Chimera marker file (.cmm) of the C-alpha trace (Angstrom):
<marker_set name="trace">
<marker id="1" x="128.938" y="9.554" z="103.297" r="1" g="1" b="0" radius="0.5"/>
<marker id="2" x="132.336" y="10.638" z="104.188" r="1" g="1" b="0" radius="0.5"/>
<marker id="3" x="133.063" y="14.988" z="104.022" r="1" g="1" b="0" radius="0.5"/>
<marker id="4" x="136.358" y="13.581" z="102.754" r="1" g="1" b="0" radius="0.5"/>
<marker id="5" x="135.324" y="12.198" z="98.891" r="1" g="1" b="0" radius="0.5"/>
<marker id="6" x="132.727" y="15.087" z="98.925" r="1" g="1" b="0" radius="0.5"/>
<marker id="7" x="135.564" y="17.767" z="99.065" r="1" g="1" b="0" radius="0.5"/>
<marker id="8" x="137.669" y="15.431" z="96.265" r="1" g="1" b="0" radius="0.5"/>
<marker id="9" x="135.236" y="15.016" z="94.371" r="1" g="1" b="0" radius="0.5"/>
<marker id="10" x="133.978" y="19.067" z="94.218" r="1" g="1" b="0" radius="0.5"/>
<marker id="11" x="138.055" y="19.643" z="94.035" r="1" g="1" b="0" radius="0.5"/>
<marker id="12" x="138.200" y="17.914" z="90.997" r="1" g="1" b="0" radius="0.5"/>
<marker id="13" x="135.359" y="18.696" z="89.229" r="1" g="1" b="0" radius="0.5"/>
<marker id="14" x="136.554" y="22.443" z="89.587" r="1" g="1" b="0" radius="0.5"/>
<marker id="15" x="139.539" y="21.561" z="87.916" r="1" g="1" b="0" radius="0.5"/>
<marker id="16" x="138.172" y="19.986" z="84.897" r="1" g="1" b="0" radius="0.5"/>
<marker id="17" x="135.834" y="22.613" z="85.203" r="1" g="1" b="0" radius="0.5"/>
<marker id="18" x="138.795" y="25.363" z="84.853" r="1" g="1" b="0" radius="0.5"/>
<marker id="19" x="140.304" y="23.427" z="82.627" r="1" g="1" b="0" radius="0.5"/>
<marker id="20" x="137.437" y="23.286" z="80.409" r="1" g="1" b="0" radius="0.5"/>
<marker id="21" x="136.713" y="27.031" z="80.391" r="1" g="1" b="0" radius="0.5"/>
<marker id="22" x="140.544" y="27.604" z="79.180" r="1" g="1" b="0" radius="0.5"/>
<marker id="23" x="139.927" y="24.823" z="76.351" r="1" g="1" b="0" radius="0.5"/>
<marker id="24" x="136.606" y="27.154" z="75.435" r="1" g="1" b="0" radius="0.5"/>
<marker id="25" x="138.552" y="30.486" z="75.651" r="1" g="1" b="0" radius="0.5"/>
<marker id="26" x="140.936" y="29.098" z="73.371" r="1" g="1" b="0" radius="0.5"/>
<marker id="27" x="138.681" y="27.677" z="71.279" r="1" g="1" b="0" radius="0.5"/>
<marker id="28" x="136.965" y="30.958" z="70.591" r="1" g="1" b="0" radius="0.5"/>
<marker id="29" x="140.457" y="33.054" z="70.668" r="1" g="1" b="0" radius="0.5"/>
<marker id="30" x="141.448" y="30.908" z="67.297" r="1" g="1" b="0" radius="0.5"/>
<marker id="31" x="137.948" y="31.047" z="65.488" r="1" g="1" b="0" radius="0.5"/>
<marker id="32" x="137.567" y="34.950" z="66.148" r="1" g="1" b="0" radius="0.5"/>
<marker id="33" x="141.478" y="35.069" z="64.567" r="1" g="1" b="0" radius="0.5"/>
<marker id="34" x="140.790" y="32.850" z="62.193" r="1" g="1" b="0" radius="0.5"/>
<marker id="35" x="137.248" y="34.889" z="60.981" r="1" g="1" b="0" radius="0.5"/>
<marker id="36" x="139.602" y="38.324" z="61.540" r="1" g="1" b="0" radius="0.5"/>
<marker id="37" x="141.899" y="36.672" z="58.625" r="1" g="1" b="0" radius="0.5"/>
<marker id="38" x="138.649" y="35.856" z="56.378" r="1" g="1" b="0" radius="0.5"/>
<marker id="39" x="137.312" y="39.516" z="56.250" r="1" g="1" b="0" radius="0.5"/>
<marker id="40" x="140.984" y="40.560" z="55.509" r="1" g="1" b="0" radius="0.5"/>
<marker id="41" x="141.515" y="38.446" z="52.685" r="1" g="1" b="0" radius="0.5"/>
<marker id="42" x="138.133" y="39.439" z="51.522" r="1" g="1" b="0" radius="0.5"/>
<marker id="43" x="138.797" y="43.111" z="51.774" r="1" g="1" b="0" radius="0.5"/>
<marker id="44" x="141.631" y="42.829" z="50.102" r="1" g="1" b="0" radius="0.5"/>
<marker id="45" x="140.364" y="40.874" z="47.170" r="1" g="1" b="0" radius="0.5"/>
<marker id="46" x="137.266" y="43.363" z="47.354" r="1" g="1" b="0" radius="0.5"/>
<marker id="47" x="140.150" y="46.457" z="47.018" r="1" g="1" b="0" radius="0.5"/>
<marker id="48" x="142.026" y="44.807" z="44.168" r="1" g="1" b="0" radius="0.5"/>
<marker id="49" x="139.177" y="44.625" z="42.375" r="1" g="1" b="0" radius="0.5"/>
<marker id="50" x="137.739" y="47.509" z="42.000" r="1" g="1" b="0" radius="0.5"/>
<marker id="51" x="140.929" y="48.968" z="42.081" r="1" g="1" b="0" radius="0.5"/>
<marker id="52" x="141.412" y="51.546" z="39.278" r="1" g="1" b="0" radius="0.5"/>
<marker id="53" x="142.470" y="50.013" z="35.425" r="1" g="1" b="0" radius="0.5"/>
<marker id="54" x="145.862" y="51.061" z="34.622" r="1" g="1" b="0" radius="0.5"/>
<marker id="55" x="145.420" y="53.984" z="32.233" r="1" g="1" b="0" radius="0.5"/>
<marker id="56" x="146.798" y="51.363" z="28.611" r="1" g="1" b="0" radius="0.5"/>
<marker id="57" x="144.312" y="48.949" z="29.450" r="1" g="1" b="0" radius="0.5"/>
<marker id="58" x="140.990" y="51.445" z="29.922" r="1" g="1" b="0" radius="0.5"/>
<marker id="59" x="140.799" y="51.224" z="26.384" r="1" g="1" b="0" radius="0.5"/>
<marker id="60" x="139.536" y="47.969" z="26.116" r="1" g="1" b="0" radius="0.5"/>
<marker id="61" x="135.914" y="46.233" z="26.712" r="1" g="1" b="0" radius="0.5"/>
<marker id="62" x="134.435" y="45.932" z="29.477" r="1" g="1" b="0" radius="0.5"/>
<marker id="63" x="134.969" y="41.701" z="29.860" r="1" g="1" b="0" radius="0.5"/>
<marker id="64" x="138.789" y="41.888" z="28.872" r="1" g="1" b="0" radius="0.5"/>
<marker id="65" x="139.026" y="44.502" z="31.873" r="1" g="1" b="0" radius="0.5"/>
<marker id="66" x="136.970" y="42.633" z="34.072" r="1" g="1" b="0" radius="0.5"/>
<marker id="67" x="138.754" y="39.323" z="33.200" r="1" g="1" b="0" radius="0.5"/>
<marker id="68" x="142.511" y="40.920" z="33.741" r="1" g="1" b="0" radius="0.5"/>
<marker id="69" x="141.030" y="42.353" z="36.766" r="1" g="1" b="0" radius="0.5"/>
<marker id="70" x="140.315" y="38.465" z="37.987" r="1" g="1" b="0" radius="0.5"/>
<marker id="71" x="143.468" y="37.475" z="36.467" r="1" g="1" b="0" radius="0.5"/>
<marker id="72" x="145.606" y="39.709" z="38.553" r="1" g="1" b="0" radius="0.5"/>
<marker id="73" x="143.284" y="39.675" z="41.872" r="1" g="1" b="0" radius="0.5"/>
<marker id="74" x="144.011" y="35.601" z="41.521" r="1" g="1" b="0" radius="0.5"/>
<marker id="75" x="139.757" y="35.028" z="41.799" r="1" g="1" b="0" radius="0.5"/>
<marker id="76" x="139.701" y="34.411" z="37.632" r="1" g="1" b="0" radius="0.5"/>
<marker id="77" x="138.266" y="30.390" z="38.192" r="1" g="1" b="0" radius="0.5"/>
<marker id="78" x="138.214" y="27.779" z="34.988" r="1" g="1" b="0" radius="0.5"/>
<marker id="79" x="134.545" y="29.444" z="34.481" r="1" g="1" b="0" radius="0.5"/>
<marker id="80" x="135.452" y="32.855" z="34.117" r="1" g="1" b="0" radius="0.5"/>
<marker id="81" x="138.133" y="32.268" z="31.589" r="1" g="1" b="0" radius="0.5"/>
<marker id="82" x="135.794" y="29.654" z="29.488" r="1" g="1" b="0" radius="0.5"/>
<marker id="83" x="132.952" y="32.601" z="29.533" r="1" g="1" b="0" radius="0.5"/>
<marker id="84" x="135.639" y="35.392" z="28.601" r="1" g="1" b="0" radius="0.5"/>
<marker id="85" x="136.649" y="33.158" z="25.435" r="1" g="1" b="0" radius="0.5"/>
<marker id="86" x="133.448" y="32.827" z="24.775" r="1" g="1" b="0" radius="0.5"/>
<marker id="87" x="132.331" y="36.697" z="24.767" r="1" g="1" b="0" radius="0.5"/>
<marker id="88" x="135.603" y="37.197" z="23.010" r="1" g="1" b="0" radius="0.5"/>
<marker id="89" x="134.891" y="34.656" z="20.153" r="1" g="1" b="0" radius="0.5"/>
<marker id="90" x="131.099" y="36.674" z="20.195" r="1" g="1" b="0" radius="0.5"/>
<marker id="91" x="132.491" y="39.836" z="19.585" r="1" g="1" b="0" radius="0.5"/>
<marker id="92" x="135.035" y="38.615" z="17.030" r="1" g="1" b="0" radius="0.5"/>
<marker id="93" x="131.720" y="37.143" z="15.091" r="1" g="1" b="0" radius="0.5"/>
<marker id="94" x="129.942" y="40.509" z="15.169" r="1" g="1" b="0" radius="0.5"/>
<marker id="95" x="132.855" y="42.221" z="14.415" r="1" g="1" b="0" radius="0.5"/>
<marker id="96" x="133.099" y="40.645" z="11.493" r="1" g="1" b="0" radius="0.5"/>
<marker id="97" x="129.322" y="40.527" z="11.005" r="1" g="1" b="0" radius="0.5"/>
<marker id="98" x="129.813" y="44.325" z="10.799" r="1" g="1" b="0" radius="0.5"/>
<marker id="99" x="132.531" y="44.483" z="8.278" r="1" g="1" b="0" radius="0.5"/>
<marker id="100" x="131.038" y="41.759" z="5.977" r="1" g="1" b="0" radius="0.5"/>
<marker id="101" x="127.889" y="44.155" z="5.602" r="1" g="1" b="0" radius="0.5"/>
<marker id="102" x="129.911" y="47.514" z="5.304" r="1" g="1" b="0" radius="0.5"/>
<marker id="103" x="131.890" y="46.276" z="2.790" r="1" g="1" b="0" radius="0.5"/>
<marker id="104" x="135.155" y="47.077" z="5.790" r="1" g="1" b="0" radius="0.5"/>
<marker id="105" x="138.266" y="45.410" z="5.677" r="1" g="1" b="0" radius="0.5"/>
<marker id="106" x="139.329" y="42.716" z="8.044" r="1" g="1" b="0" radius="0.5"/>
<marker id="107" x="142.071" y="40.683" z="9.116" r="1" g="1" b="0" radius="0.5"/>
<marker id="108" x="141.834" y="36.822" z="7.832" r="1" g="1" b="0" radius="0.5"/>
<marker id="109" x="142.478" y="35.612" z="11.331" r="1" g="1" b="0" radius="0.5"/>
<marker id="110" x="138.709" y="36.906" z="11.989" r="1" g="1" b="0" radius="0.5"/>
<marker id="111" x="137.541" y="34.047" z="9.810" r="1" g="1" b="0" radius="0.5"/>
<marker id="112" x="139.698" y="31.282" z="12.013" r="1" g="1" b="0" radius="0.5"/>
<marker id="113" x="137.901" y="32.553" z="14.987" r="1" g="1" b="0" radius="0.5"/>
<marker id="114" x="134.355" y="32.800" z="13.418" r="1" g="1" b="0" radius="0.5"/>
<marker id="115" x="134.454" y="29.232" z="12.544" r="1" g="1" b="0" radius="0.5"/>
<marker id="116" x="133.863" y="28.233" z="16.120" r="1" g="1" b="0" radius="0.5"/>
<marker id="117" x="130.480" y="28.568" z="17.327" r="1" g="1" b="0" radius="0.5"/>
<marker id="118" x="129.345" y="30.587" z="19.385" r="1" g="1" b="0" radius="0.5"/>
<marker id="119" x="125.983" y="28.879" z="20.389" r="1" g="1" b="0" radius="0.5"/>
<marker id="120" x="123.597" y="26.040" z="18.423" r="1" g="1" b="0" radius="0.5"/>
<marker id="121" x="121.839" y="28.446" z="16.530" r="1" g="1" b="0" radius="0.5"/>
<marker id="122" x="124.626" y="30.675" z="14.786" r="1" g="1" b="0" radius="0.5"/>
<marker id="123" x="126.912" y="28.415" z="12.673" r="1" g="1" b="0" radius="0.5"/>
<marker id="124" x="129.350" y="30.285" z="9.997" r="1" g="1" b="0" radius="0.5"/>
<marker id="125" x="131.203" y="28.382" z="7.053" r="1" g="1" b="0" radius="0.5"/>
<marker id="126" x="133.793" y="29.702" z="5.583" r="1" g="1" b="0" radius="0.5"/>
<marker id="127" x="135.180" y="28.184" z="2.128" r="1" g="1" b="0" radius="0.5"/>
<marker id="128" x="138.243" y="29.299" z="0.545" r="1" g="1" b="0" radius="0.5"/>
<marker id="129" x="138.798" y="29.493" z="-3.464" r="1" g="1" b="0" radius="0.5"/>
<marker id="130" x="142.570" y="30.896" z="-3.530" r="1" g="1" b="0" radius="0.5"/>
<marker id="131" x="142.764" y="34.453" z="-1.853" r="1" g="1" b="0" radius="0.5"/>
<marker id="132" x="139.476" y="34.834" z="-1.172" r="1" g="1" b="0" radius="0.5"/>
<marker id="133" x="135.841" y="32.300" z="-0.468" r="1" g="1" b="0" radius="0.5"/>
<marker id="134" x="132.324" y="32.598" z="0.790" r="1" g="1" b="0" radius="0.5"/>
<marker id="135" x="131.408" y="32.777" z="4.375" r="1" g="1" b="0" radius="0.5"/>
<marker id="136" x="128.111" y="30.925" z="4.973" r="1" g="1" b="0" radius="0.5"/>
<marker id="137" x="125.702" y="32.145" z="8.280" r="1" g="1" b="0" radius="0.5"/>
<marker id="138" x="123.386" y="30.204" z="9.676" r="1" g="1" b="0" radius="0.5"/>
<marker id="139" x="120.684" y="32.643" z="9.003" r="1" g="1" b="0" radius="0.5"/>
<marker id="140" x="120.499" y="32.392" z="4.893" r="1" g="1" b="0" radius="0.5"/>
<marker id="141" x="123.219" y="34.950" z="4.134" r="1" g="1" b="0" radius="0.5"/>
<marker id="142" x="126.046" y="34.319" z="2.050" r="1" g="1" b="0" radius="0.5"/>
<marker id="143" x="129.399" y="36.747" z="1.746" r="1" g="1" b="0" radius="0.5"/>
<marker id="144" x="131.826" y="36.762" z="-1.038" r="1" g="1" b="0" radius="0.5"/>
<marker id="145" x="134.927" y="38.155" z="-0.162" r="1" g="1" b="0" radius="0.5"/>
<marker id="146" x="138.534" y="38.665" z="-1.413" r="1" g="1" b="0" radius="0.5"/>
<marker id="147" x="141.850" y="38.724" z="0.488" r="1" g="1" b="0" radius="0.5"/>
<marker id="148" x="145.651" y="40.832" z="-0.546" r="1" g="1" b="0" radius="0.5"/>
<marker id="149" x="148.390" y="41.824" z="1.230" r="1" g="1" b="0" radius="0.5"/>
<marker id="150" x="146.584" y="40.602" z="5.282" r="1" g="1" b="0" radius="0.5"/>
<marker id="151" x="143.931" y="41.893" z="4.524" r="1" g="1" b="0" radius="0.5"/>
<marker id="152" x="139.878" y="41.015" z="3.798" r="1" g="1" b="0" radius="0.5"/>
<marker id="153" x="137.171" y="42.932" z="1.675" r="1" g="1" b="0" radius="0.5"/>
<marker id="154" x="133.313" y="41.177" z="1.358" r="1" g="1" b="0" radius="0.5"/>
<marker id="155" x="132.013" y="42.635" z="-2.171" r="1" g="1" b="0" radius="0.5"/>
<link id1="1" id2="2" r="1" g="1" b="0" radius="0.2"/>
<link id1="2" id2="3" r="1" g="1" b="0" radius="0.2"/>
<link id1="3" id2="4" r="1" g="1" b="0" radius="0.2"/>
<link id1="4" id2="5" r="1" g="1" b="0" radius="0.2"/>
<link id1="5" id2="6" r="1" g="1" b="0" radius="0.2"/>
<link id1="6" id2="7" r="1" g="1" b="0" radius="0.2"/>
<link id1="7" id2="8" r="1" g="1" b="0" radius="0.2"/>
<link id1="8" id2="9" r="1" g="1" b="0" radius="0.2"/>
<link id1="9" id2="10" r="1" g="1" b="0" radius="0.2"/>
<link id1="10" id2="11" r="1" g="1" b="0" radius="0.2"/>
<link id1="11" id2="12" r="1" g="1" b="0" radius="0.2"/>
<link id1="12" id2="13" r="1" g="1" b="0" radius="0.2"/>
<link id1="13" id2="14" r="1" g="1" b="0" radius="0.2"/>
<link id1="14" id2="15" r="1" g="1" b="0" radius="0.2"/>
<link id1="15" id2="16" r="1" g="1" b="0" radius="0.2"/>
<link id1="16" id2="17" r="1" g="1" b="0" radius="0.2"/>
<link id1="17" id2="18" r="1" g="1" b="0" radius="0.2"/>
<link id1="18" id2="19" r="1" g="1" b="0" radius="0.2"/>
<link id1="19" id2="20" r="1" g="1" b="0" radius="0.2"/>
<link id1="20" id2="21" r="1" g="1" b="0" radius="0.2"/>
<link id1="21" id2="22" r="1" g="1" b="0" radius="0.2"/>
<link id1="22" id2="23" r="1" g="1" b="0" radius="0.2"/>
<link id1="23" id2="24" r="1" g="1" b="0" radius="0.2"/>
<link id1="24" id2="25" r="1" g="1" b="0" radius="0.2"/>
<link id1="25" id2="26" r="1" g="1" b="0" radius="0.2"/>
<link id1="26" id2="27" r="1" g="1" b="0" radius="0.2"/>
<link id1="27" id2="28" r="1" g="1" b="0" radius="0.2"/>
<link id1="28" id2="29" r="1" g="1" b="0" radius="0.2"/>
<link id1="29" id2="30" r="1" g="1" b="0" radius="0.2"/>
<link id1="30" id2="31" r="1" g="1" b="0" radius="0.2"/>
<link id1="31" id2="32" r="1" g="1" b="0" radius="0.2"/>
<link id1="32" id2="33" r="1" g="1" b="0" radius="0.2"/>
<link id1="33" id2="34" r="1" g="1" b="0" radius="0.2"/>
<link id1="34" id2="35" r="1" g="1" b="0" radius="0.2"/>
<link id1="35" id2="36" r="1" g="1" b="0" radius="0.2"/>
<link id1="36" id2="37" r="1" g="1" b="0" radius="0.2"/>
<link id1="37" id2="38" r="1" g="1" b="0" radius="0.2"/>
<link id1="38" id2="39" r="1" g="1" b="0" radius="0.2"/>
<link id1="39" id2="40" r="1" g="1" b="0" radius="0.2"/>
<link id1="40" id2="41" r="1" g="1" b="0" radius="0.2"/>
<link id1="41" id2="42" r="1" g="1" b="0" radius="0.2"/>
<link id1="42" id2="43" r="1" g="1" b="0" radius="0.2"/>
<link id1="43" id2="44" r="1" g="1" b="0" radius="0.2"/>
<link id1="44" id2="45" r="1" g="1" b="0" radius="0.2"/>
<link id1="45" id2="46" r="1" g="1" b="0" radius="0.2"/>
<link id1="46" id2="47" r="1" g="1" b="0" radius="0.2"/>
<link id1="47" id2="48" r="1" g="1" b="0" radius="0.2"/>
<link id1="48" id2="49" r="1" g="1" b="0" radius="0.2"/>
<link id1="49" id2="50" r="1" g="1" b="0" radius="0.2"/>
<link id1="50" id2="51" r="1" g="1" b="0" radius="0.2"/>
<link id1="51" id2="52" r="1" g="1" b="0" radius="0.2"/>
<link id1="52" id2="53" r="1" g="1" b="0" radius="0.2"/>
<link id1="53" id2="54" r="1" g="1" b="0" radius="0.2"/>
<link id1="54" id2="55" r="1" g="1" b="0" radius="0.2"/>
<link id1="55" id2="56" r="1" g="1" b="0" radius="0.2"/>
<link id1="56" id2="57" r="1" g="1" b="0" radius="0.2"/>
<link id1="57" id2="58" r="1" g="1" b="0" radius="0.2"/>
<link id1="58" id2="59" r="1" g="1" b="0" radius="0.2"/>
<link id1="59" id2="60" r="1" g="1" b="0" radius="0.2"/>
<link id1="60" id2="61" r="1" g="1" b="0" radius="0.2"/>
<link id1="61" id2="62" r="1" g="1" b="0" radius="0.2"/>
<link id1="62" id2="63" r="1" g="1" b="0" radius="0.2"/>
<link id1="63" id2="64" r="1" g="1" b="0" radius="0.2"/>
<link id1="64" id2="65" r="1" g="1" b="0" radius="0.2"/>
<link id1="65" id2="66" r="1" g="1" b="0" radius="0.2"/>
<link id1="66" id2="67" r="1" g="1" b="0" radius="0.2"/>
<link id1="67" id2="68" r="1" g="1" b="0" radius="0.2"/>
<link id1="68" id2="69" r="1" g="1" b="0" radius="0.2"/>
<link id1="69" id2="70" r="1" g="1" b="0" radius="0.2"/>
<link id1="70" id2="71" r="1" g="1" b="0" radius="0.2"/>
<link id1="71" id2="72" r="1" g="1" b="0" radius="0.2"/>
<link id1="72" id2="73" r="1" g="1" b="0" radius="0.2"/>
<link id1="73" id2="74" r="1" g="1" b="0" radius="0.2"/>
<link id1="74" id2="75" r="1" g="1" b="0" radius="0.2"/>
<link id1="75" id2="76" r="1" g="1" b="0" radius="0.2"/>
<link id1="76" id2="77" r="1" g="1" b="0" radius="0.2"/>
<link id1="77" id2="78" r="1" g="1" b="0" radius="0.2"/>
<link id1="78" id2="79" r="1" g="1" b="0" radius="0.2"/>
<link id1="79" id2="80" r="1" g="1" b="0" radius="0.2"/>
<link id1="80" id2="81" r="1" g="1" b="0" radius="0.2"/>
<link id1="81" id2="82" r="1" g="1" b="0" radius="0.2"/>
<link id1="82" id2="83" r="1" g="1" b="0" radius="0.2"/>
<link id1="83" id2="84" r="1" g="1" b="0" radius="0.2"/>
<link id1="84" id2="85" r="1" g="1" b="0" radius="0.2"/>
<link id1="85" id2="86" r="1" g="1" b="0" radius="0.2"/>
<link id1="86" id2="87" r="1" g="1" b="0" radius="0.2"/>
<link id1="87" id2="88" r="1" g="1" b="0" radius="0.2"/>
<link id1="88" id2="89" r="1" g="1" b="0" radius="0.2"/>
<link id1="89" id2="90" r="1" g="1" b="0" radius="0.2"/>
<link id1="90" id2="91" r="1" g="1" b="0" radius="0.2"/>
<link id1="91" id2="92" r="1" g="1" b="0" radius="0.2"/>
<link id1="92" id2="93" r="1" g="1" b="0" radius="0.2"/>
<link id1="93" id2="94" r="1" g="1" b="0" radius="0.2"/>
<link id1="94" id2="95" r="1" g="1" b="0" radius="0.2"/>
<link id1="95" id2="96" r="1" g="1" b="0" radius="0.2"/>
<link id1="96" id2="97" r="1" g="1" b="0" radius="0.2"/>
<link id1="97" id2="98" r="1" g="1" b="0" radius="0.2"/>
<link id1="98" id2="99" r="1" g="1" b="0" radius="0.2"/>
<link id1="99" id2="100" r="1" g="1" b="0" radius="0.2"/>
<link id1="100" id2="101" r="1" g="1" b="0" radius="0.2"/>
<link id1="101" id2="102" r="1" g="1" b="0" radius="0.2"/>
<link id1="102" id2="103" r="1" g="1" b="0" radius="0.2"/>
<link id1="103" id2="104" r="1" g="1" b="0" radius="0.2"/>
<link id1="104" id2="105" r="1" g="1" b="0" radius="0.2"/>
<link id1="105" id2="106" r="1" g="1" b="0" radius="0.2"/>
<link id1="106" id2="107" r="1" g="1" b="0" radius="0.2"/>
<link id1="107" id2="108" r="1" g="1" b="0" radius="0.2"/>
<link id1="108" id2="109" r="1" g="1" b="0" radius="0.2"/>
<link id1="109" id2="110" r="1" g="1" b="0" radius="0.2"/>
<link id1="110" id2="111" r="1" g="1" b="0" radius="0.2"/>
<link id1="111" id2="112" r="1" g="1" b="0" radius="0.2"/>
<link id1="112" id2="113" r="1" g="1" b="0" radius="0.2"/>
<link id1="113" id2="114" r="1" g="1" b="0" radius="0.2"/>
<link id1="114" id2="115" r="1" g="1" b="0" radius="0.2"/>
<link id1="115" id2="116" r="1" g="1" b="0" radius="0.2"/>
<link id1="116" id2="117" r="1" g="1" b="0" radius="0.2"/>
<link id1="117" id2="118" r="1" g="1" b="0" radius="0.2"/>
<link id1="118" id2="119" r="1" g="1" b="0" radius="0.2"/>
<link id1="119" id2="120" r="1" g="1" b="0" radius="0.2"/>
<link id1="120" id2="121" r="1" g="1" b="0" radius="0.2"/>
<link id1="121" id2="122" r="1" g="1" b="0" radius="0.2"/>
<link id1="122" id2="123" r="1" g="1" b="0" radius="0.2"/>
<link id1="123" id2="124" r="1" g="1" b="0" radius="0.2"/>
<link id1="124" id2="125" r="1" g="1" b="0" radius="0.2"/>
<link id1="125" id2="126" r="1" g="1" b="0" radius="0.2"/>
<link id1="126" id2="127" r="1" g="1" b="0" radius="0.2"/>
<link id1="127" id2="128" r="1" g="1" b="0" radius="0.2"/>
<link id1="128" id2="129" r="1" g="1" b="0" radius="0.2"/>
<link id1="129" id2="130" r="1" g="1" b="0" radius="0.2"/>
<link id1="130" id2="131" r="1" g="1" b="0" radius="0.2"/>
<link id1="131" id2="132" r="1" g="1" b="0" radius="0.2"/>
<link id1="132" id2="133" r="1" g="1" b="0" radius="0.2"/>
<link id1="133" id2="134" r="1" g="1" b="0" radius="0.2"/>
<link id1="134" id2="135" r="1" g="1" b="0" radius="0.2"/>
<link id1="135" id2="136" r="1" g="1" b="0" radius="0.2"/>
<link id1="136" id2="137" r="1" g="1" b="0" radius="0.2"/>
<link id1="137" id2="138" r="1" g="1" b="0" radius="0.2"/>
<link id1="138" id2="139" r="1" g="1" b="0" radius="0.2"/>
<link id1="139" id2="140" r="1" g="1" b="0" radius="0.2"/>
<link id1="140" id2="141" r="1" g="1" b="0" radius="0.2"/>
<link id1="141" id2="142" r="1" g="1" b="0" radius="0.2"/>
<link id1="142" id2="143" r="1" g="1" b="0" radius="0.2"/>
<link id1="143" id2="144" r="1" g="1" b="0" radius="0.2"/>
<link id1="144" id2="145" r="1" g="1" b="0" radius="0.2"/>
<link id1="145" id2="146" r="1" g="1" b="0" radius="0.2"/>
<link id1="146" id2="147" r="1" g="1" b="0" radius="0.2"/>
<link id1="147" id2="148" r="1" g="1" b="0" radius="0.2"/>
<link id1="148" id2="149" r="1" g="1" b="0" radius="0.2"/>
<link id1="149" id2="150" r="1" g="1" b="0" radius="0.2"/>
<link id1="150" id2="151" r="1" g="1" b="0" radius="0.2"/>
<link id1="151" id2="152" r="1" g="1" b="0" radius="0.2"/>
<link id1="152" id2="153" r="1" g="1" b="0" radius="0.2"/>
<link id1="153" id2="154" r="1" g="1" b="0" radius="0.2"/>
<link id1="154" id2="155" r="1" g="1" b="0" radius="0.2"/>
</marker_set>
């Protein structure tokens, strides 16, 4: 074997290894920077979600506060929106049921909301008859109501 060929191969391999080593260092730096950015973004999102709620929004229920936080921080998904809307409907239905049972007044717009089903077992049926009507609940409950001046009351 000629020593000149051996040295040429050795030095060319050494240059190749130096080039590969430099690429590995560059790759690791890029991956490290991406990970650092990812951690910074996650920290920013967590800080946004954990931030103190403005005083005027503290009177809202927990699900509304959480959904508003998600909207503000840009983390709300379609699933979060659907969940929030269903929670609002359920809350409206529960509120109307309480108002019907206690004979308290309620806004007529509640009747539009409760006609939507919150589950397969809870269906409400509203029948208008002039300025009043009846509400039938799937558990057999029937309520009669009367509305005047944008306020309704069961009797």
